[in-house]
N, C-alpha and C positions, 0 to 999 in steps of 0.2 A: 504494500500500500504506500510505503514511503517513496518508492520509485515513481509512482504515479503522481504523488503530490509534488515532488521535485520537478518533474517534467511539466506539469501543468503550471507551476510557478514560473517556468521559463517560457510559457506561451504555447506549449504543444497541446494536442488534443488526445493524448494517450489515455486509454481506459483499460481497466482490468477486466478480464473475461474475453469472450468472443461472441459475436451476435449469432453464430450458427452452432457452436459446439459447447459453449460454457457461458450461458446468459444468466444474469441475475446472481444474487448472493449465494443461493443454494447451489447453482450450477458451478460457480467458482470454487466453493468449498468442496463439492463432490470431486471435481477434477484435481484439486490440490491434495486431497487424501490419496489419490492415485499417483501422485508425484508429477502432475501436469499443471503448468501455470500459463495461462493465455493472457496476452496483452494485445490491444489493437488500436489503430489510428484510423478512424472512420473518414476523416476529411483531408488532413494534411498529407499523409502518406498513402492512405487507402490500402494499408497492409496490416498483417497480423504477425505476432511473434509467439512462439511456443517454446517453453523451457521444460525439459524433462529431467527430473532428478534420477540419477543412475547410481547404482552401487559401484564403488571403486575399491572394494576390498577392505582390508584392515591395515591400520597404520603400524608403525614400529612398536608402539606401546599397546597395541591390541584394540584401539578405538576404531569405530566404523568410519570409513571415508566415503565421500560422495563427489560426483562431478555433475555438471549441468550441461546437457546437450541443448543446442538451440536450433530452431527451424523458423523459416520466414515464408509467409504466404503473401504474394503480391496481389492476390485477388480474394477479397473477403467472402465472395460467394462460392468459390471453388474449393475443393478439398485437395489442393495441390500445394505441397510444402517443399521448399528447398532446404537442403542441409546447411546449417550454419556452423559456428564454432562450438567446441566443447570447452567449457570453463571449469576451472578448479574451485573457484570461489563464487558464491551467490552474488555478492556485492559487485563484482566485476561483470557478471552476466547481465544484471539489470542495468548497469551503467552503459553497456554496449548499445542499448536502445537510443540513448542520447547521441551516440556517434552516427546512427542512421539519420536522425533528425538533422544533425549538423551537415551531413553530406548532401542532403536535399535542400539545404539553405533555409 
């Protein structure tokens, strides 16, 4: 939620969820429990972003590790996703959305 607040504070139209796959609070929570988090930009980018939390094994001290795979859909109505970057940290993953906004001006 903090990523959305930061982006909106900078003038973007980023929203959490997806109009087709994860709409409303219940849909967002259901997807998040499965390790999926959708974001979308209905006007400025007309694109969606999907982050999937994946198991990355155990750390040196036995703690569970995770990575976050990203996918981008350039058409909000289609179910076609392009493979994005895999991130080791959640904070860097959500910051990457800002990079997309900057590249489009």
